[in-house]
Backbone as CSV, one residue per row, in Angstrom:
resi,resn,N_x,N_y,N_z,CA_x,CA_y,CA_z,C_x,C_y,C_z
1,MET,-5.478,42.963,68.037,-6.097,42.280,66.904,-7.497,41.941,67.227
2,SER,-8.316,41.835,66.199,-9.735,41.492,66.309,-9.982,40.210,65.519
3,ARG,-11.122,39.616,65.872,-11.500,38.401,65.126,-12.638,38.733,64.196
4,PHE,-12.569,38.198,62.943,-13.567,38.484,61.944,-14.000,37.215,61.324
5,LEU,-15.309,37.140,61.024,-15.901,36.112,60.233,-16.050,36.613,58.782
6,ILE,-15.424,35.886,57.829,-15.534,36.232,56.434,-16.506,35.281,55.797
7,GLU,-17.531,35.794,55.147,-18.585,34.975,54.563,-18.533,35.185,53.070
8,VAL,-18.264,34.120,52.264,-18.087,34.264,50.824,-19.102,33.392,50.072
9,PRO,-20.134,34.017,49.533,-21.092,33.225,48.789,-20.610,32.934,47.376
10,HIS,-21.229,31.912,46.749,-20.917,31.655,45.300,-22.176,30.940,44.738
11,GLU,-22.129,30.799,43.417,-23.277,30.280,42.709,-23.568,28.921,43.114
12,ALA,-24.825,28.450,42.924,-25.306,27.187,43.437,-24.940,25.982,42.592
13,GLU,-24.535,26.125,41.379,-24.200,24.992,40.525,-22.978,24.289,41.022
14,MET,-22.976,22.900,40.881,-21.835,22.130,41.407,-20.516,22.555,40.868
15,VAL,-20.479,22.899,39.597,-19.210,23.317,38.969,-18.785,24.668,39.581
16,ALA,-19.735,25.549,39.924,-19.389,26.824,40.539,-18.769,26.594,41.965
17,CYS,-19.347,25.621,42.665,-18.780,25.215,43.999,-17.379,24.827,43.813
18,ALA,-17.149,23.871,42.851,-15.824,23.335,42.686,-14.778,24.413,42.292
19,ARG,-15.252,25.326,41.441,-14.334,26.413,41.046,-13.990,27.305,42.235
20,ALA,-15.015,27.660,42.984,-14.859,28.529,44.168,-13.893,27.931,45.171
21,VAL,-14.140,26.689,45.488,-13.260,26.000,46.485,-11.846,25.866,45.975
22,ARG,-11.748,25.484,44.723,-10.433,25.298,44.119,-9.635,26.635,44.151
23,LEU,-10.272,27.749,43.757,-9.642,29.033,43.785,-9.130,29.398,45.187
24,LEU,-10.004,29.166,46.235,-9.586,29.501,47.568,-8.452,28.544,47.996
25,LEU,-8.586,27.281,47.737,-7.513,26.340,48.195,-6.169,26.583,47.494
26,SER,-6.238,26.949,46.220,-5.025,27.097,45.396,-4.234,28.344,45.755
27,THR,-4.823,29.314,46.483,-4.084,30.510,46.836,-2.924,30.189,47.787
28,GLY,-3.052,29.068,48.544,-2.022,28.651,49.517,-2.081,29.442,50.770
29,SER,-3.006,30.351,50.925,-3.128,31.085,52.201,-3.674,30.160,53.280
30,HIS,-3.008,30.207,54.400,-3.417,29.393,55.547,-4.889,29.601,55.900
31,PHE,-5.348,30.846,55.854,-6.688,31.209,56.189,-7.656,30.479,55.200
32,LEU,-7.331,30.606,53.924,-8.282,30.092,52.889,-8.286,28.577,52.808
33,THR,-7.223,27.983,53.178,-7.171,26.516,53.075,-7.890,25.876,54.309
34,HIS,-8.318,26.705,55.236,-9.071,26.264,56.398,-10.483,26.730,56.357
35,ALA,-11.020,27.153,55.224,-12.345,27.564,55.074,-13.348,26.415,55.257
36,ASP,-14.530,26.701,55.717,-15.607,25.716,55.829,-16.661,26.129,54.822
37,PHE,-17.365,25.123,54.241,-18.291,25.348,53.207,-19.629,24.674,53.567
38,GLY,-20.761,25.224,53.125,-22.081,24.648,53.323,-22.711,24.056,52.072
39,CYS,-21.945,23.911,51.043,-22.458,23.485,49.753,-23.197,22.147,49.790
40,GLU,-22.739,21.182,50.553,-23.370,19.855,50.633,-24.739,19.888,51.317
41,ASP,-25.005,21.022,52.027,-26.298,21.191,52.662,-27.110,22.261,51.939
42,GLY,-26.709,22.636,50.763,-27.483,23.613,49.976,-27.149,25.088,50.248
43,GLU,-26.249,25.302,51.110,-25.841,26.706,51.456,-24.541,26.962,50.778
44,HIS,-24.559,27.648,49.618,-23.373,27.855,48.757,-22.540,29.032,49.215
45,THR,-21.883,28.786,50.337,-21.154,29.841,51.056,-19.899,29.213,51.696
46,GLY,-18.846,29.972,51.771,-17.659,29.581,52.492,-17.496,30.530,53.684
47,TRP,-17.029,29.959,54.821,-16.774,30.772,56.011,-15.334,30.644,56.454
48,ILE,-14.713,31.739,56.845,-13.385,31.702,57.271,-13.312,32.660,58.561
49,VAL,-12.690,32.221,59.646,-12.479,33.081,60.771,-11.003,33.460,60.867
50,VAL,-10.756,34.753,60.990,-9.368,35.226,60.969,-9.174,36.242,62.144
51,ASP,-7.939,36.290,62.525,-7.501,37.321,63.531,-6.619,38.316,62.798
52,VAL,-7.175,39.505,62.559,-6.433,40.563,61.903,-6.826,41.881,62.483
53,ASP,-6.268,42.986,62.012,-6.448,44.307,62.669,-7.707,45.032,62.192
54,SER,-8.256,44.761,60.955,-9.376,45.496,60.473,-10.169,44.722,59.442
55,LYS,-11.336,45.196,59.158,-12.234,44.628,58.133,-11.523,44.649,56.765
56,GLU,-10.799,45.727,56.472,-10.122,45.845,55.227,-9.041,44.796,55.123
57,GLU,-8.341,44.535,56.179,-7.291,43.487,56.156,-7.944,42.071,56.026
58,ALA,-9.100,41.885,56.617,-9.779,40.634,56.415,-10.213,40.472,54.953
59,ARG,-10.755,41.547,54.332,-11.229,41.421,52.960,-10.018,41.191,51.977
60,ALA,-8.859,41.771,52.337,-7.681,41.599,51.481,-7.177,40.212,51.408
61,ILE,-7.541,39.347,52.373,-7.151,37.917,52.393,-7.733,37.204,51.216
62,LEU,-8.907,37.629,50.826,-9.622,36.936,49.697,-9.009,37.218,48.301
63,PRO,-9.195,36.281,47.409,-8.840,36.530,45.983,-9.755,37.734,45.505
64,PRO,-9.211,38.626,44.671,-9.988,39.816,44.224,-11.404,39.492,43.719
65,VAL,-11.647,38.421,43.040,-12.949,38.099,42.529,-14.001,38.006,43.590
66,TYR,-13.647,37.667,44.784,-14.640,37.413,45.871,-14.716,38.643,46.866
67,ARG,-13.820,39.590,46.704,-13.839,40.670,47.713,-15.062,41.536,47.813
68,SER,-15.611,41.875,46.684,-16.823,42.784,46.717,-18.078,42.044,47.225
69,GLN,-18.143,40.772,47.065,-19.393,40.077,47.525,-19.282,39.506,48.906
70,ALA,-18.081,39.502,49.447,-17.878,38.937,50.765,-18.500,39.819,51.909
71,LYS,-19.017,39.203,52.861,-19.500,39.851,54.093,-18.487,39.668,55.212
72,ILE,-18.027,40.771,55.796,-17.039,40.705,56.867,-17.713,41.139,58.180
73,ILE,-17.661,40.274,59.169,-18.319,40.521,60.463,-17.322,40.462,61.586
74,LYS,-17.213,41.605,62.325,-16.353,41.591,63.493,-16.989,40.814,64.594
75,LEU,-16.332,39.837,65.139,-16.875,39.004,66.219,-16.476,39.484,67.564
76,ASN,-17.328,39.235,68.534,-17.001,39.562,69.964,-17.574,38.506,70.846
77,ARG,-17.130,38.447,72.070,-17.689,37.569,73.127,-18.083,38.416,74.280
78,PHE,-19.005,37.936,75.087,-19.383,38.650,76.242,-19.119,37.768,77.525
79,THR,-18.771,38.460,78.614,-18.718,37.736,79.882,-20.049,37.856,80.536
80,LEU,-20.262,36.985,81.525,-21.472,37.119,82.306,-21.633,38.494,83.010
81,GLU,-20.452,38.975,83.480,-20.429,40.233,84.190,-20.832,41.394,83.189
82,GLU,-20.342,41.352,82.033,-20.707,42.396,81.037,-22.213,42.321,80.762
83,LEU,-22.760,41.180,80.600,-24.150,40.997,80.348,-25.015,41.483,81.557
84,ASP,-24.559,41.146,82.744,-25.262,41.638,83.946,-25.301,43.175,83.937
85,GLU,-24.119,43.767,83.626,-24.052,45.243,83.592,-25.031,45.860,82.561
86,ILE,-25.085,45.268,81.404,-25.969,45.766,80.342,-27.430,45.636,80.744
87,ILE,-27.753,44.494,81.375,-29.144,44.295,81.811,-29.476,45.196,82.954
88,SER,-28.561,45.443,83.867,-28.872,46.304,85.071,-29.052,47.736,84.590
89,GLN,-28.425,48.181,83.533,-28.545,49.503,83.024,-29.888,49.737,82.275
90,HIS,-30.564,48.665,81.973,-31.776,48.749,81.179,-32.996,48.225,81.895
91,LYS,-32.941,48.210,83.200,-34.120,47.762,83.920,-35.189,48.881,83.959
92,ASP,-36.397,48.430,83.839,-37.518,49.386,83.818,-37.971,49.653,85.279
């Protein structure tokens, strides 16, 4: 399994925020009920981190109305050893 960040933007009006959040929360999906939002700071976007097998599976978690506008980002972590290897391969 891989970890993905799902970024879901919505319109900036307060009623649009309320509708977007309500739709996500009312789906009952564990993933969607744990979304974080930036609306109170002027960033009208929701973020969800999920562990699934593919970007397509991550997108399918969303209600259909948000699927096309969502940005799906595969996340990764680096160890210090991996970074040292990358740096050593690119020394001038």
